GUKOL-837908 format. One record per atom (N, C-alpha, C): residue number from 1; atom name; x, y, z. Coordinates in steps of 0.001 Angstrom, whole numbers, plus 500000, padded with zeros to 6 digits. Each point is the difference from the previous one (the first is absolute). Layout:
BEGIN
resi	name	u	v	w
NUM	CA	X	Y	Z
...
***
This chain:
BEGIN
resi	name	u	v	w
1	N	462421	669721	925912
1	CA	500197	500209	498578
1	C	500457	498749	499262
2	N	501000	499413	500552
2	CA	500578	498740	499491
2	C	498909	498908	499926
3	N	499176	499853	501053
3	CA	498956	498966	499957
3	C	498930	500331	498975
4	N	499677	501259	499845
4	CA	499039	500435	498968
4	C	500522	499697	498578
5	N	501261	500240	499794
5	CA	500585	499752	498695
5	C	500012	498463	499752
6	N	500451	499171	500978
6	CA	499992	498555	499834
6	C	498642	499473	499779
7	N	499018	500504	500687
7	CA	498589	499517	499725
7	C	499582	500368	498607
8	N	500287	501196	499568
8	CA	499634	500404	498581
8	C	500728	499119	499035
9	N	501246	499740	500194
9	CA	500771	499145	499047
9	C	499395	498603	499974
10	N	499675	499480	501180
10	CA	499324	498648	499986
10	C	498647	500006	499298
11	N	499253	501054	500160
11	CA	498671	500029	499339
11	C	500250	500056	498493
12	N	500939	500766	499509
12	CA	500201	500077	498518
12	C	500576	498672	499513
13	N	500887	499358	500748
13	CA	500522	498709	499540
13	C	498868	498939	499942
14	N	499139	500036	500974
14	CA	498912	499015	499988
14	C	498840	500269	499089
15	N	499673	501282	499884
15	CA	498775	500356	499313
15	C	500237	500886	498788
16	N	501256	500270	499642
16	CA	500309	500835	498891
16	C	499412	499485	498607
17	N	499817	498705	499905
17	CA	499545	499414	498809
17	C	498494	499606	500046
18	N	499364	500294	501119
18	CA	498590	499584	500220
18	C	499120	500622	498942
19	N	500264	501158	499419
19	CA	499190	500633	499093
19	C	500177	499536	498593
20	N	500998	499107	499745
20	CA	500217	499547	498638
20	C	499049	498820	499703
21	N	499343	500070	498894
21	CA	499100	498963	499561
21	C	500759	499217	498863
22	N	500352	498769	500355
22	CA	500746	499122	499005
22	C	499078	499137	499128
23	N	498670	500076	500349
23	CA	499059	499136	499281
23	C	499963	500464	498537
24	N	499674	498989	499093
24	CA	499857	500266	498619
24	C	500982	499249	499172
25	N	500068	500314	498715
25	CA	500817	499284	499064
25	C	501437	500583	499938
26	N	501013	499134	499979
26	CA	501397	500288	499887
26	C	500653	499320	498861
27	N	500953	500603	499323
27	CA	500681	499355	498914
27	C	501489	499892	500461
28	N	500519	498790	499850
28	CA	501346	499698	500445
28	C	501064	499870	498843
29	N	501237	500431	500373
29	CA	501046	499874	499042
29	C	501131	499332	500739
30	N	500559	498895	499440
30	CA	501125	499289	500613
30	C	501279	500743	499672
31	N	500889	499905	501007
31	CA	501359	500635	499831
31	C	500985	499033	500487
32	N	501123	499918	499217
32	CA	501122	499138	500284
32	C	501285	500838	500043
33	N	501047	499400	500665
33	CA	501307	500699	499958
33	C	500474	500121	498539
34	N	500634	501110	499729
34	CA	500574	500215	498620
34	C	501205	499121	499712
35	N	500687	499668	501041
35	CA	501224	499134	499872
35	C	499754	498593	500326
36	N	499134	499376	499292
36	CA	499728	498532	500238
36	C	501169	499149	499757
37	N	500957	500414	499224
37	CA	501202	499235	499733
37	C	500729	499696	501288
38	N	499811	500831	500970
38	CA	500768	499828	501292
38	C	499342	498980	500874
39	N	498817	499472	499640
39	CA	499342	499005	500795
39	C	500565	498608	499888
40	N	500759	499769	498966
40	CA	500636	498712	499826
40	C	501271	500129	499193
41	N	500890	499002	500094
41	CA	501251	499976	499230
41	C	499809	499050	498819
42	N	498958	499194	499989
42	CA	499790	498982	498983
42	C	499161	500596	498850
43	N	500560	499821	498742
43	CA	499332	500646	498831
43	C	498558	499446	499770
44	N	499804	498719	500245
44	CA	498599	499407	499779
44	C	499052	500534	501013
45	N	500468	500258	501289
45	CA	499146	500537	500992
45	C	499681	501464	499680
46	N	500957	500713	499519
46	CA	499798	501431	499685
46	C	499041	500129	498802
47	N	500030	499076	499004
47	CA	499144	500038	498951
47	C	498572	499634	500415
48	N	499843	499099	500975
48	CA	498655	499628	500531
48	C	499442	501163	500743
49	N	500814	500676	500799
49	CA	499556	501153	500734
49	C	499546	501087	499050
50	N	500778	500331	499022
50	CA	499596	500996	499008
50	C	498700	499677	499324
51	N	499807	498750	499667
51	CA	498779	499538	499364
51	C	498828	500191	500943
52	N	500194	499640	501304
52	CA	498962	500147	501025
52	C	499615	501506	500114
53	N	501007	500841	500047
53	CA	499738	501401	500209
53	C	499330	500551	498776
54	N	500358	499627	498752
54	CA	499376	500485	498804
54	C	498512	499631	499904
55	N	499739	498730	500372
55	CA	498606	499497	500034
55	C	499148	500676	501019
56	N	500621	500201	501201
56	CA	499266	500626	501085
56	C	499673	501474	499685
57	N	500876	500670	499277
57	CA	499773	501370	499656
57	C	498750	500153	499121
58	N	499654	498935	499321
58	CA	498806	500063	499091
58	C	498684	499604	500674
59	N	500099	499591	501305
59	CA	498856	499658	500760
59	C	499170	501260	500344
60	N	498795	499804	500159
60	CA	499025	501033	500441
60	C	499464	499568	501383
61	N	499967	500928	500948
61	CA	499556	499702	501376
61	C	499011	501042	500374
62	N	498759	499474	500422
62	CA	498946	500885	500583
62	C	499700	499525	501337
63	N	499825	500947	500938
63	CA	499548	499673	501312
63	C	498724	500831	500350
64	N	499056	499330	500642
64	CA	498722	500653	500474
64	C	499985	499862	501481
65	N	500081	501071	500735
65	CA	499772	499987	501408
65	C	498565	500450	500315
66	N	499253	499049	500501
66	CA	498574	500301	500279
66	C	499765	500592	501353
67	N	498945	500697	500189
67	CA	499656	500654	501292
67	C	499757	499039	501113
68	N	499674	498708	499677
68	CA	499752	499016	501070
68	C	501310	499303	500359
69	N	501133	500548	499665
69	CA	501387	499521	500338
69	C	500289	498655	499331
70	N	499435	499784	498803
70	CA	500420	498855	499199
70	C	500709	500633	498744
71	N	500780	499109	499320
71	CA	500675	500497	498846
71	C	500013	498895	498908
72	N	500223	500446	498804
72	CA	500193	499085	498816
72	C	501193	500581	499254
73	N	500918	499108	499653
73	CA	501134	500399	499064
73	C	499879	499157	498820
74	N	499991	500660	498854
74	CA	499954	499293	498661
74	C	501380	500257	499380
75	N	500669	498925	499639
75	CA	501316	500026	499328
75	C	499787	499429	498577
76	N	500259	500729	498964
76	CA	499907	499534	498666
76	C	501397	499762	499416
77	N	500260	498821	499529
77	CA	501333	499714	499457
77	C	500038	500626	498571
78	N	501184	499989	499385
78	CA	500109	500516	498612
78	C	499035	499447	498977
79	N	499572	498720	500165
79	CA	499086	499378	499068
79	C	498520	500400	500404
80	N	499761	500713	501102
80	CA	498680	500385	500378
80	C	499345	499041	500982
81	N	500676	498876	500323
81	CA	499459	499163	501072
81	C	499889	500670	501349
82	N	498879	499844	500747
82	CA	499839	500744	501202
82	C	500103	499004	501231
83	N	500683	500474	501018
83	CA	500085	499323	501295
83	C	499374	500978	501009
84	N	499161	499436	500839
84	CA	499260	500776	500967
84	C	500346	499583	501437
85	N	500361	501010	500801
85	CA	500161	499767	501459
85	C	498991	500785	500789
86	N	499508	499383	501049
86	CA	498975	500697	500850
86	C	500398	499858	501472
87	N	499557	501002	500751
87	CA	500303	499967	501417
87	C	499489	501198	500726
88	N	500698	500251	501108
88	CA	499582	501053	500885
88	C	501127	501076	500129
89	N	499644	501214	500318
89	CA	501010	501061	500197
89	C	499696	500821	501242
90	N	500993	500662	500531
90	CA	499889	500810	501172
90	C	501025	501112	499888
91	N	499616	501220	500382
91	CA	500855	501173	499917
91	C	500374	500377	501419
92	N	501294	500014	500346
92	CA	500472	500519	501299
92	C	501078	501042	499752
93	N	499663	501202	500309
93	CA	500908	501140	499593
93	C	500165	500055	498518
94	N	501252	499937	499599
94	CA	500251	499939	498540
94	C	500357	498588	499506
95	N	499719	499005	500857
95	CA	500277	498602	499581
95	C	498688	499360	499599
96	N	500011	499459	498785
96	CA	498819	499213	499529
96	C	500349	498606	500067
97	N	499249	499231	500809
97	CA	500245	498523	500181
97	C	498984	499276	499199
98	N	500426	499046	499193
98	CA	499130	499156	499251
98	C	500219	498509	500402
99	N	498948	499289	499892
99	CA	500072	498577	500270
99	C	499199	499239	498899
100	N	500761	499299	499140
100	CA	499359	499315	498903
100	C	499399	498693	500490
101	N	498661	499768	499773
101	CA	499344	498867	500436
101	C	499644	499029	498858
102	N	499865	500512	498767
102	CA	499698	499144	498826
102	C	500871	500487	498851
103	N	500364	498967	499204
103	CA	500744	500262	498748
103	C	499303	499217	498877
104	N	499498	500654	499034
104	CA	499299	499380	498916
104	C	498848	499098	500484
105	N	499339	500540	501005
105	CA	498810	499281	500512
105	C	500231	498934	501048
106	N	501287	499674	500206
106	CA	500371	498923	500976
106	C	500422	500600	501334
107	N	499466	499495	501078
107	CA	500449	500483	501321
107	C	501446	499597	500242
108	N	500770	500910	500649
108	CA	501408	499749	500265
108	C	500185	499406	501408
109	N	501097	499263	500124
109	CA	500371	499460	501318
109	C	500488	501060	500913
110	N	500242	499570	501222
110	CA	500456	500956	501122
110	C	501362	500681	499618
111	N	500952	499211	499357
111	CA	501255	500549	499719
111	C	499867	501099	498892
112	N	499092	499855	499057
112	CA	499836	500894	498941
112	C	499200	501255	500370
113	N	499378	499995	501115
113	CA	499120	501162	500376
113	C	500614	500944	500916
114	N	501316	500158	499946
114	CA	500706	500964	500848
114	C	499699	501468	499639
115	N	499991	500826	501008
115	CA	499811	501448	499726
115	C	501207	500543	499244
116	N	499632	500831	499000
116	CA	501145	500703	499279
116	C	499803	501511	500244
117	N	501046	500762	500089
117	CA	499951	501410	500268
117	C	500411	500793	498806
118	N	499204	501102	499794
118	CA	500347	500977	498985
118	C	500002	501346	500665
119	N	500567	501029	499340
119	CA	500022	501371	500591
119	C	499219	500917	499132
120	N	499140	500812	500618
120	CA	499119	500977	499295
120	C	500757	501315	500098
121	N	500089	500740	498890
121	CA	500656	501325	499979
121	C	499148	500924	500888
122	N	500634	501058	500468
122	CA	499331	500921	500861
122	C	498779	500670	499372
123	N	500075	500192	498660
123	CA	498841	500657	499338
123	C	498969	498925	499531
124	N	500242	498730	500313
124	CA	499052	498942	499691
124	C	499862	499663	498533
125	N	500952	500467	499146
125	CA	499899	499800	498548
125	C	500796	498804	499573
126	N	500869	499367	500844
126	CA	500783	498849	499612
126	C	500131	498993	501181
127	N	500091	498783	499524
127	CA	500262	498894	500991
127	C	501250	499232	499486
128	N	500990	499739	500806
128	CA	501182	499319	499628
128	C	500116	498727	500840
129	N	500160	498844	499277
129	CA	500244	498772	500718
129	C	501313	499376	499449
130	N	500882	499612	500917
130	CA	501130	499244	499601
130	C	499603	498574	499906
131	N	500350	499349	498887
131	CA	499571	498641	499724
131	C	501165	499044	500526
132	N	499877	499675	501284
132	CA	500996	499138	500589
132	C	499861	498536	499626
133	N	498890	499695	499322
133	CA	499767	498612	499569
133	C	500298	499762	498489
134	N	500662	501012	499342
134	CA	500320	499946	498626
134	C	501328	499293	499804
135	N	500216	499247	498932
135	CA	501299	499393	499775
135	C	501107	501012	499691
136	N	499623	501161	499621
136	CA	500922	501139	499739
136	C	499617	501120	500874
137	N	500919	500798	500614
137	CA	499564	501120	500770
137	C	499097	500937	499161
138	N	498820	500360	500609
138	CA	499040	500750	499269
138	C	499117	500777	500938
139	N	499312	500972	499392
139	CA	498950	500761	500765
139	C	498884	500276	499034
140	N	498833	500369	500539
140	CA	498968	500376	499146
140	C	499425	501360	500596
141	N	499846	500923	499098
141	CA	499486	501269	500332
141	C	498611	500155	499453
142	N	498982	500231	500873
142	CA	498659	500160	499574
142	C	499697	501512	500063
143	N	499233	500477	498957
143	CA	499482	501318	500018
143	C	498574	499918	499399
144	N	499291	501177	500146
144	CA	498669	500040	499593
144	C	499878	500456	498527
***
């Protein structure tokens, strides 16, 4: 009985997300901590952080996950200027791994092409990525 339960649990853990299709267009929304004042004790740094957060909140982010395991992310700044990232993606369980290979048409170096992980919700309707490379703690939530 215990072996059967363990085998069933392992199967669900490994393949529970296999039926989720993440391909298609996703819309991202950036999120920042509400208490950015706690990120620094210097007034000029706090002002810069608030300005960064305010500008970032006006950005538009679109992600296309293609069936051939490539992706494109378009980021539009508040003035409408577009930045494009391209690369490959892989889904393992509820973890979506992306590897950016080009940014604005230019190939990236080895240090810049590290895999980044995001989490897919159980229902497959949202993807959450913690932005560990942001100057301010942030996350991006993608939905369809």
